[in-house]
BARO-196729 format. One record per residue: chain; x, y, z of N, C-alpha, C, O in turn; residue number from 1. Coordinates in steps of 0.02 Angstrom, whole numbers, plus 50000, padded with zeros to 5 digits. Example, Ala and Ser with C-alpha at 12.3 -4.5 7.8 and 13.67 -1.06 7.14 Angstrom:
2
<rec><mol>A</mol><n_u>50660</n_u><n_v>49716</n_v><n_w>50390</n_w><ca_u>50615</ca_u><ca_v>49775</ca_v><ca_w>50390</ca_w><c_u>50660</c_u><c_v>49835</c_v><c_w>50390</c_w><o_u>50712</o_u><o_v>49834</o_v><o_w>50423</o_w><seq>1</seq></rec>
<rec><mol>A</mol><n_u>50642</n_u><n_v>49888</n_v><n_w>50354</n_w><ca_u>50684</ca_u><ca_v>49947</ca_v><ca_w>50357</ca_w><c_u>50645</c_u><c_v>50002</c_v><c_w>50394</c_w><o_u>50670</o_u><o_v>50057</o_v><o_w>50402</o_w><seq>2</seq></rec>
This chain:
68
<rec><mol>A</mol><n_u>50039</n_u><n_v>49940</n_v><n_w>50000</n_w><ca_u>50000</ca_u><ca_v>50000</ca_v><ca_w>50000</ca_w><c_u>50042</c_u><c_v>50064</c_v><c_w>50000</c_w><o_u>50018</o_u><o_v>50116</o_v><o_w>49979</o_w><seq>1</seq></rec>
<rec><mol>A</mol><n_u>50105</n_u><n_v>50059</n_v><n_w>50023</n_w><ca_u>50146</ca_u><ca_v>50120</ca_v><ca_w>50026</ca_w><c_u>50195</c_u><c_v>50125</c_v><c_w>49968</c_w><o_u>50235</o_u><o_v>50172</o_v><o_w>49965</o_w><seq>2</seq></rec>
<rec><mol>A</mol><n_u>50193</n_u><n_v>50078</n_v><n_w>49922</n_w><ca_u>50241</ca_u><ca_v>50078</ca_v><ca_w>49867</ca_w><c_u>50235</c_u><c_v>50143</c_v><c_w>49827</c_w><o_u>50182</o_u><o_v>50160</o_v><o_w>49802</o_w><seq>3</seq></rec>
<rec><mol>A</mol><n_u>50291</n_u><n_v>50177</n_v><n_w>49820</n_w><ca_u>50294</ca_u><ca_v>50238</ca_v><ca_w>49781</ca_w><c_u>50270</c_u><c_v>50301</c_v><c_w>49815</c_w><o_u>50273</o_u><o_v>50355</o_v><o_w>49786</o_w><seq>4</seq></rec>
<rec><mol>A</mol><n_u>50246</n_u><n_v>50295</n_v><n_w>49878</n_w><ca_u>50223</ca_u><ca_v>50355</ca_v><ca_w>49913</ca_w><c_u>50282</c_u><c_v>50398</c_v><c_w>49934</c_w><o_u>50335</o_u><o_v>50373</o_v><o_w>49951</o_w><seq>5</seq></rec>
<rec><mol>A</mol><n_u>50272</n_u><n_v>50464</n_v><n_w>49932</n_w><ca_u>50323</ca_u><ca_v>50512</ca_v><ca_w>49954</ca_w><c_u>50290</c_u><c_v>50564</c_v><c_w>49998</c_w><o_u>50230</o_u><o_v>50577</o_v><o_w>49992</o_w><seq>6</seq></rec>
<rec><mol>A</mol><n_u>50330</n_u><n_v>50594</n_v><n_w>50042</n_w><ca_u>50306</ca_u><ca_v>50647</ca_v><ca_w>50086</ca_w><c_u>50356</c_u><c_v>50704</c_v><c_w>50084</c_w><o_u>50415</o_u><o_v>50693</o_v><o_w>50071</o_w><seq>7</seq></rec>
<rec><mol>A</mol><n_u>50333</n_u><n_v>50764</n_v><n_w>50099</n_w><ca_u>50378</ca_u><ca_v>50822</ca_v><ca_w>50102</ca_w><c_u>50431</c_u><c_v>50811</c_v><c_w>50155</c_w><o_u>50490</o_u><o_v>50824</o_v><o_w>50144</o_w><seq>8</seq></rec>
<rec><mol>A</mol><n_u>50411</n_u><n_v>50787</n_v><n_w>50214</n_w><ca_u>50456</ca_u><ca_v>50778</ca_v><ca_w>50271</ca_w><c_u>50453</c_u><c_v>50706</c_v><c_w>50294</c_w><o_u>50400</o_u><o_v>50677</o_v><o_w>50302</o_w><seq>9</seq></rec>
<rec><mol>A</mol><n_u>50512</n_u><n_v>50677</n_v><n_w>50305</n_w><ca_u>50517</ca_u><ca_v>50609</ca_v><ca_w>50331</ca_w><c_u>50566</c_u><c_v>50611</c_v><c_w>50390</c_w><o_u>50620</o_u><o_v>50640</o_v><o_w>50385</o_w><seq>10</seq></rec>
<rec><mol>A</mol><n_u>50547</n_u><n_v>50579</n_v><n_w>50445</n_w><ca_u>50591</ca_u><ca_v>50572</ca_v><ca_w>50503</ca_w><c_u>50598</c_u><c_v>50498</c_v><c_w>50518</c_w><o_u>50548</o_u><o_v>50462</o_v><o_w>50523</o_w><seq>11</seq></rec>
<rec><mol>A</mol><n_u>50659</n_u><n_v>50475</n_v><n_w>50525</n_w><ca_u>50672</ca_u><ca_v>50406</ca_v><ca_w>50545</ca_w><c_u>50706</c_u><c_v>50411</c_v><c_w>50613</c_w><o_u>50758</o_u><o_v>50442</o_v><o_w>50621</o_w><seq>12</seq></rec>
<rec><mol>A</mol><n_u>50676</n_u><n_v>50379</n_v><n_w>50664</n_w><ca_u>50699</ca_u><ca_v>50386</ca_v><ca_w>50732</ca_w><c_u>50731</c_u><c_v>50321</c_v><c_w>50757</c_w><o_u>50725</o_u><o_v>50268</o_v><o_w>50727</o_w><seq>13</seq></rec>
<rec><mol>A</mol><n_u>50765</n_u><n_v>50327</n_v><n_w>50815</n_w><ca_u>50796</ca_u><ca_v>50270</ca_v><ca_w>50849</ca_w><c_u>50849</c_u><c_v>50235</c_v><c_w>50806</c_w><o_u>50855</o_u><o_v>50174</o_v><o_w>50807</o_w><seq>14</seq></rec>
<rec><mol>A</mol><n_u>50889</n_u><n_v>50274</n_v><n_w>50770</n_w><ca_u>50943</ca_u><ca_v>50246</ca_v><ca_w>50730</ca_w><c_u>51005</c_u><c_v>50239</c_v><c_w>50772</c_w><o_u>51060</o_u><o_v>50260</o_v><o_w>50753</o_w><seq>15</seq></rec>
<rec><mol>A</mol><n_u>50997</n_u><n_v>50208</n_v><n_w>50830</n_w><ca_u>51051</ca_u><ca_v>50201</ca_v><ca_w>50879</ca_w><c_u>51083</c_u><c_v>50132</c_v><c_w>50874</c_w><o_u>51051</o_u><o_v>50083</o_v><o_w>50856</o_w><seq>16</seq></rec>
<rec><mol>A</mol><n_u>51147</n_u><n_v>50130</n_v><n_w>50889</n_w><ca_u>51184</ca_u><ca_v>50067</ca_v><ca_w>50892</ca_w><c_u>51149</c_u><c_v>50020</c_v><c_w>50941</c_w><o_u>51135</o_u><o_v>50039</o_v><o_w>50998</o_w><seq>17</seq></rec>
<rec><mol>A</mol><n_u>51135</n_u><n_v>49960</n_v><n_w>50919</n_w><ca_u>51102</ca_u><ca_v>49910</ca_v><ca_w>50961</ca_w><c_u>51026</c_u><c_v>49911</c_v><c_w>50958</c_w><o_u>50994</o_u><o_v>49864</o_v><o_w>50982</o_w><seq>18</seq></rec>
<rec><mol>A</mol><n_u>50997</n_u><n_v>49964</n_v><n_w>50930</n_w><ca_u>50925</ca_u><ca_v>49967</ca_v><ca_w>50923</ca_w><c_u>50905</c_u><c_v>49953</c_v><c_w>50851</c_w><o_u>50859</o_u><o_v>49913</o_v><o_w>50839</o_w><seq>19</seq></rec>
<rec><mol>A</mol><n_u>50938</n_u><n_v>49984</n_v><n_w>50804</n_w><ca_u>50924</ca_u><ca_v>49973</ca_v><ca_w>50733</ca_w><c_u>50990</c_u><c_v>49970</c_v><c_w>50696</c_w><o_u>51026</o_u><o_v>50020</o_v><o_w>50696</o_w><seq>20</seq></rec>
<rec><mol>A</mol><n_u>51008</n_u><n_v>49915</n_v><n_w>50666</n_w><ca_u>50970</ca_u><ca_v>49853</ca_v><ca_w>50664</ca_w><c_u>50968</c_u><c_v>49819</c_v><c_w>50732</c_w><o_u>51012</o_u><o_v>49830</o_v><o_w>50774</o_w><seq>21</seq></rec>
<rec><mol>A</mol><n_u>50918</n_u><n_v>49780</n_v><n_w>50742</n_w><ca_u>50908</ca_u><ca_v>49746</ca_v><ca_w>50806</ca_w><c_u>50963</c_u><c_v>49695</c_v><c_w>50821</c_w><o_u>50998</o_u><o_v>49672</o_v><o_w>50776</o_w><seq>22</seq></rec>
<rec><mol>A</mol><n_u>50970</n_u><n_v>49679</n_v><n_w>50884</n_w><ca_u>51022</ca_u><ca_v>49632</ca_v><ca_w>50904</ca_w><c_u>51010</c_u><c_v>49562</c_v><c_w>50878</c_w><o_u>51056</o_u><o_v>49521</o_v><o_w>50879</o_w><seq>23</seq></rec>
<rec><mol>A</mol><n_u>50950</n_u><n_v>49547</n_v><n_w>50855</n_w><ca_u>50935</ca_u><ca_v>49480</ca_v><ca_w>50829</ca_w><c_u>50957</c_u><c_v>49472</c_v><c_w>50756</c_w><o_u>50956</o_u><o_v>49416</o_v><o_w>50729</o_w><seq>24</seq></rec>
<rec><mol>A</mol><n_u>50977</n_u><n_v>49526</n_v><n_w>50724</n_w><ca_u>51003</ca_u><ca_v>49523</ca_v><ca_w>50655</ca_w><c_u>51075</c_u><c_v>49498</c_v><c_w>50659</c_w><o_u>51118</o_u><o_v>49532</o_v><o_w>50686</o_w><seq>25</seq></rec>
<rec><mol>A</mol><n_u>51087</n_u><n_v>49438</n_v><n_w>50633</n_w><ca_u>51154</ca_u><ca_v>49409</ca_v><ca_w>50640</ca_w><c_u>51181</c_u><c_v>49380</c_v><c_w>50575</c_w><o_u>51231</o_u><o_v>49344</o_v><o_w>50576</o_w><seq>26</seq></rec>
<rec><mol>A</mol><n_u>51147</n_u><n_v>49394</n_v><n_w>50520</n_w><ca_u>51172</ca_u><ca_v>49370</ca_v><ca_w>50455</ca_w><c_u>51183</c_u><c_v>49430</c_v><c_w>50409</c_w><o_u>51153</o_u><o_v>49483</o_v><o_w>50418</o_w><seq>27</seq></rec>
<rec><mol>A</mol><n_u>51225</n_u><n_v>49420</n_v><n_w>50360</n_w><ca_u>51237</ca_u><ca_v>49474</ca_v><ca_w>50311</ca_w><c_u>51173</c_u><c_v>49490</c_v><c_w>50273</c_w><o_u>51160</o_u><o_v>49548</o_v><o_w>50257</o_w><seq>28</seq></rec>
<rec><mol>A</mol><n_u>51132</n_u><n_v>49439</n_v><n_w>50259</n_w><ca_u>51069</ca_u><ca_v>49451</ca_v><ca_w>50225</ca_w><c_u>51022</c_u><c_v>49494</c_v><c_w>50268</c_w><o_u>50987</o_u><o_v>49537</o_v><o_w>50242</o_w><seq>29</seq></rec>
<rec><mol>A</mol><n_u>51022</n_u><n_v>49481</n_v><n_w>50333</n_w><ca_u>50981</ca_u><ca_v>49521</ca_v><ca_w>50379</ca_w><c_u>51003</c_u><c_v>49594</c_v><c_w>50380</c_w><o_u>50961</o_u><o_v>49639</o_v><o_w>50379</o_w><seq>30</seq></rec>
<rec><mol>A</mol><n_u>51069</n_u><n_v>49605</n_v><n_w>50383</n_w><ca_u>51095</ca_u><ca_v>49674</ca_v><ca_w>50383</ca_w><c_u>51078</c_u><c_v>49709</c_v><c_w>50317</c_w><o_u>51060</o_u><o_v>49768</o_v><o_w>50317</o_w><seq>31</seq></rec>
<rec><mol>A</mol><n_u>51084</n_u><n_v>49672</n_v><n_w>50262</n_w><ca_u>51068</ca_u><ca_v>49702</ca_v><ca_w>50196</ca_w><c_u>50994</c_u><c_v>49720</c_v><c_w>50191</c_w><o_u>50977</o_u><o_v>49771</o_v><o_w>50162</o_w><seq>32</seq></rec>
<rec><mol>A</mol><n_u>50950</n_u><n_v>49678</n_v><n_w>50218</n_w><ca_u>50879</ca_u><ca_v>49693</ca_v><ca_w>50217</ca_w><c_u>50863</c_u><c_v>49755</c_v><c_w>50259</c_w><o_u>50824</o_u><o_v>49798</o_v><o_w>50238</o_w><seq>33</seq></rec>
<rec><mol>A</mol><n_u>50894</n_u><n_v>49761</n_v><n_w>50318</n_w><ca_u>50884</ca_u><ca_v>49820</ca_v><ca_w>50360</ca_w><c_u>50911</c_u><c_v>49882</c_v><c_w>50325</c_w><o_u>50880</o_u><o_v>49935</o_v><o_w>50328</o_w><seq>34</seq></rec>
<rec><mol>A</mol><n_u>50968</n_u><n_v>49876</n_v><n_w>50293</n_w><ca_u>50998</ca_u><ca_v>49932</ca_v><ca_w>50255</ca_w><c_u>50951</c_u><c_v>49954</c_v><c_w>50199</c_w><o_u>50941</o_u><o_v>50014</o_v><o_w>50187</o_w><seq>35</seq></rec>
<rec><mol>A</mol><n_u>50922</n_u><n_v>49905</n_v><n_w>50163</n_w><ca_u>50876</ca_u><ca_v>49919</ca_v><ca_w>50109</ca_w><c_u>50814</c_u><c_v>49955</c_v><c_w>50135</c_w><o_u>50790</o_u><o_v>50003</o_v><o_w>50104</o_w><seq>36</seq></rec>
<rec><mol>A</mol><n_u>50787</n_u><n_v>49932</n_v><n_w>50192</n_w><ca_u>50728</ca_u><ca_v>49964</ca_v><ca_w>50221</ca_w><c_u>50742</c_u><c_v>50036</c_v><c_w>50241</c_w><o_u>50700</o_u><o_v>50080</o_v><o_w>50232</o_w><seq>37</seq></rec>
<rec><mol>A</mol><n_u>50801</n_u><n_v>50048</n_v><n_w>50269</n_w><ca_u>50819</ca_u><ca_v>50117</ca_v><ca_w>50287</ca_w><c_u>50825</c_u><c_v>50160</c_v><c_w>50225</c_w><o_u>50802</o_u><o_v>50217</o_v><o_w>50224</o_w><seq>38</seq></rec>
<rec><mol>A</mol><n_u>50855</n_u><n_v>50134</n_v><n_w>50172</n_w><ca_u>50862</ca_u><ca_v>50171</ca_v><ca_w>50109</ca_w><c_u>50794</c_u><c_v>50188</c_v><c_w>50081</c_w><o_u>50783</o_u><o_v>50244</o_v><o_w>50058</o_w><seq>39</seq></rec>
<rec><mol>A</mol><n_u>50747</n_u><n_v>50140</n_v><n_w>50082</n_w><ca_u>50680</ca_u><ca_v>50152</ca_v><ca_w>50057</ca_w><c_u>50648</c_u><c_v>50209</c_v><c_w>50096</c_w><o_u>50618</o_u><o_v>50254</o_v><o_w>50066</o_w><seq>40</seq></rec>
<rec><mol>A</mol><n_u>50653</n_u><n_v>50207</n_v><n_w>50162</n_w><ca_u>50625</ca_u><ca_v>50261</ca_v><ca_w>50203</ca_w><c_u>50656</c_u><c_v>50328</c_v><c_w>50186</c_w><o_u>50621</o_u><o_v>50378</o_v><o_w>50181</o_w><seq>41</seq></rec>
<rec><mol>A</mol><n_u>50722</n_u><n_v>50329</n_v><n_w>50178</n_w><ca_u>50757</ca_u><ca_v>50391</ca_v><ca_w>50163</ca_w><c_u>50736</c_u><c_v>50420</c_v><c_w>50095</c_w><o_u>50730</o_u><o_v>50481</o_v><o_w>50088</o_w><seq>42</seq></rec>
<rec><mol>A</mol><n_u>50724</n_u><n_v>50377</n_v><n_w>50047</n_w><ca_u>50707</ca_u><ca_v>50401</ca_v><ca_w>49980</ca_w><c_u>50634</c_u><c_v>50422</c_v><c_w>49973</c_w><o_u>50613</o_u><o_v>50443</o_v><o_w>49919</o_w><seq>43</seq></rec>
<rec><mol>A</mol><n_u>50595</n_u><n_v>50417</n_v><n_w>50027</n_w><ca_u>50525</ca_u><ca_v>50440</ca_v><ca_w>50025</ca_w><c_u>50520</c_u><c_v>50515</c_v><c_w>50038</c_w><o_u>50467</o_u><o_v>50544</o_v><o_w>50028</o_w><seq>44</seq></rec>
<rec><mol>A</mol><n_u>50574</n_u><n_v>50546</n_v><n_w>50061</n_w><ca_u>50573</ca_u><ca_v>50618</ca_v><ca_w>50077</ca_w><c_u>50581</c_u><c_v>50659</c_v><c_w>50013</c_w><o_u>50628</o_u><o_v>50648</o_v><o_w>49975</o_w><seq>45</seq></rec>
<rec><mol>A</mol><n_u>50535</n_u><n_v>50707</n_v><n_w>50003</n_w><ca_u>50541</ca_u><ca_v>50752</ca_v><ca_w>49945</ca_w><c_u>50581</c_u><c_v>50814</c_v><c_w>49963</c_w><o_u>50618</o_u><o_v>50840</o_v><o_w>49921</o_w><seq>46</seq></rec>
<rec><mol>A</mol><n_u>50575</n_u><n_v>50839</n_v><n_w>50025</n_w><ca_u>50608</ca_u><ca_v>50901</ca_v><ca_w>50044</ca_w><c_u>50655</c_u><c_v>50893</c_v><c_w>50103</c_w><o_u>50713</o_u><o_v>50912</o_v><o_w>50098</o_w><seq>47</seq></rec>
<rec><mol>A</mol><n_u>50631</n_u><n_v>50865</n_v><n_w>50158</n_w><ca_u>50670</ca_u><ca_v>50862</ca_v><ca_w>50220</ca_w><c_u>50674</c_u><c_v>50790</c_v><c_w>50244</c_w><o_u>50623</o_u><o_v>50756</o_v><o_w>50249</o_w><seq>48</seq></rec>
<rec><mol>A</mol><n_u>50735</n_u><n_v>50767</n_v><n_w>50259</n_w><ca_u>50746</ca_u><ca_v>50702</ca_v><ca_w>50289</ca_w><c_u>50781</c_u><c_v>50713</c_v><c_w>50356</c_w><o_u>50835</o_u><o_v>50742</o_v><o_w>50358</o_w><seq>49</seq></rec>
<rec><mol>A</mol><n_u>50750</n_u><n_v>50691</n_v><n_w>50410</n_w><ca_u>50780</ca_u><ca_v>50695</ca_v><ca_w>50477</ca_w><c_u>50796</c_u><c_v>50625</c_v><c_w>50500</c_w><o_u>50752</o_u><o_v>50582</o_v><o_w>50503</o_w><seq>50</seq></rec>
<rec><mol>A</mol><n_u>50860</n_u><n_v>50613</n_v><n_w>50517</n_w><ca_u>50882</ca_u><ca_v>50550</ca_v><ca_w>50544</ca_w><c_u>50900</c_u><c_v>50561</c_v><c_w>50617</c_w><o_u>50944</o_u><o_v>50602</o_v><o_w>50632</o_w><seq>51</seq></rec>
<rec><mol>A</mol><n_u>50867</n_u><n_v>50526</n_v><n_w>50663</n_w><ca_u>50876</ca_u><ca_v>50539</ca_v><ca_w>50734</ca_w><c_u>50908</c_u><c_v>50480</c_v><c_w>50770</c_w><o_u>50888</o_u><o_v>50422</o_v><o_w>50760</o_w><seq>52</seq></rec>
<rec><mol>A</mol><n_u>50958</n_u><n_v>50494</n_v><n_w>50811</n_w><ca_u>50988</ca_u><ca_v>50444</ca_v><ca_w>50855</ca_w><c_u>51013</c_u><c_v>50480</c_v><c_w>50917</c_w><o_u>51021</o_u><o_v>50541</o_v><o_w>50917</o_w><seq>53</seq></rec>
<rec><mol>A</mol><n_u>51025</n_u><n_v>50442</n_v><n_w>50969</n_w><ca_u>51055</ca_u><ca_v>50468</ca_v><ca_w>51030</ca_w><c_u>51111</c_u><c_v>50421</c_v><c_w>51049</c_w><o_u>51108</o_u><o_v>50361</o_v><o_w>51034</o_w><seq>54</seq></rec>
<rec><mol>A</mol><n_u>51162</n_u><n_v>50446</n_v><n_w>51081</n_w><ca_u>51220</ca_u><ca_v>50404</ca_v><ca_w>51096</ca_w><c_u>51258</c_u><c_v>50388</c_v><c_w>51033</c_w><o_u>51273</o_u><o_v>50433</o_v><o_w>50993</o_w><seq>55</seq></rec>
<rec><mol>A</mol><n_u>51275</n_u><n_v>50325</n_v><n_w>51025</n_w><ca_u>51314</ca_u><ca_v>50304</ca_v><ca_w>50967</ca_w><c_u>51267</c_u><c_v>50289</c_v><c_w>50908</c_w><o_u>51219</o_u><o_v>50251</o_v><o_w>50916</o_w><seq>56</seq></rec>
<rec><mol>A</mol><n_u>51281</n_u><n_v>50319</n_v><n_w>50849</n_w><ca_u>51238</ca_u><ca_v>50305</ca_v><ca_w>50791</ca_w><c_u>51247</c_u><c_v>50233</c_v><c_w>50767</c_w><o_u>51297</o_u><o_v>50201</o_v><o_w>50781</o_w><seq>57</seq></rec>
<rec><mol>A</mol><n_u>51197</n_u><n_v>50209</n_v><n_w>50731</n_w><ca_u>51203</ca_u><ca_v>50141</ca_v><ca_w>50704</ca_w><c_u>51252</c_u><c_v>50140</c_v><c_w>50646</c_w><o_u>51276</o_u><o_v>50191</o_v><o_w>50623</o_w><seq>58</seq></rec>
<rec><mol>A</mol><n_u>51266</n_u><n_v>50080</n_v><n_w>50623</n_w><ca_u>51316</ca_u><ca_v>50071</ca_v><ca_w>50570</ca_w><c_u>51297</c_u><c_v>50106</c_v><c_w>50505</c_w><o_u>51340</o_u><o_v>50129</o_v><o_w>50468</o_w><seq>59</seq></rec>
<rec><mol>A</mol><n_u>51232</n_u><n_v>50110</n_v><n_w>50491</n_w><ca_u>51210</ca_u><ca_v>50141</ca_v><ca_w>50429</ca_w><c_u>51222</c_u><c_v>50217</c_v><c_w>50430</c_w><o_u>51240</o_u><o_v>50246</o_v><o_w>50378</o_w><seq>60</seq></rec>
<rec><mol>A</mol><n_u>51211</n_u><n_v>50249</n_v><n_w>50486</n_w><ca_u>51225</ca_u><ca_v>50321</ca_v><ca_w>50493</ca_w><c_u>51301</c_u><c_v>50332</c_v><c_w>50485</c_w><o_u>51322</o_u><o_v>50379</o_v><o_w>50452</o_w><seq>61</seq></rec>
<rec><mol>A</mol><n_u>51340</n_u><n_v>50288</n_v><n_w>50515</n_w><ca_u>51413</ca_u><ca_v>50294</ca_v><ca_w>50510</ca_w><c_u>51434</c_u><c_v>50287</c_v><c_w>50436</c_w><o_u>51477</o_u><o_v>50324</o_v><o_w>50413</o_w><seq>62</seq></rec>
<rec><mol>A</mol><n_u>51403</n_u><n_v>50241</n_v><n_w>50400</n_w><ca_u>51419</ca_u><ca_v>50234</ca_v><ca_w>50328</ca_w><c_u>51402</c_u><c_v>50297</c_v><c_w>50290</c_w><o_u>51440</o_u><o_v>50318</o_v><o_w>50246</o_w><seq>63</seq></rec>
<rec><mol>A</mol><n_u>51345</n_u><n_v>50328</n_v><n_w>50305</n_w><ca_u>51326</ca_u><ca_v>50390</ca_v><ca_w>50272</ca_w><c_u>51376</c_u><c_v>50445</c_v><c_w>50286</c_w><o_u>51393</o_u><o_v>50485</o_v><o_w>50242</o_w><seq>64</seq></rec>
<rec><mol>A</mol><n_u>51399</n_u><n_v>50448</n_v><n_w>50348</n_w><ca_u>51444</ca_u><ca_v>50502</ca_v><ca_w>50370</ca_w><c_u>51511</c_u><c_v>50500</c_v><c_w>50335</c_w><o_u>51541</o_u><o_v>50553</o_v><o_w>50323</o_w><seq>65</seq></rec>
<rec><mol>A</mol><n_u>51534</n_u><n_v>50441</n_v><n_w>50318</n_w><ca_u>51600</ca_u><ca_v>50435</ca_v><ca_w>50287</ca_w><c_u>51594</c_u><c_v>50424</c_v><c_w>50212</c_w><o_u>51644</o_u><o_v>50410</o_v><o_w>50179</o_w><seq>66</seq></rec>
<rec><mol>A</mol><n_u>51534</n_u><n_v>50429</n_v><n_w>50186</n_w><ca_u>51525</ca_u><ca_v>50420</ca_v><ca_w>50115</ca_w><c_u>51516</c_u><c_v>50347</c_v><c_w>50095</c_w><o_u>51517</o_u><o_v>50331</o_v><o_w>50035</o_w><seq>67</seq></rec>
<rec><mol>A</mol><n_u>51507</n_u><n_v>50302</n_v><n_w>50145</n_w><ca_u>51496</ca_u><ca_v>50231</ca_v><ca_w>50139</ca_w><c_u>51489</c_u><c_v>50206</c_v><c_w>50072</c_w><o_u>51479</o_u><o_v>50146</o_v><o_w>50063</o_w><seq>68</seq></rec>
């Protein structure tokens, strides 16, 4: 139902180390699926994308920061 939907503003929260991806993700395929889901969420923003974390950011935020 949400395929192709976009919004002016998108916020993705709890992008903290140990929270997202969850501690139960223990395979490369699991990490890739979580990465894909985050990318899909990020690409839904037309104007503003807010990525929120507290403490240590998750691995995907770190990848974005260094040009991953």
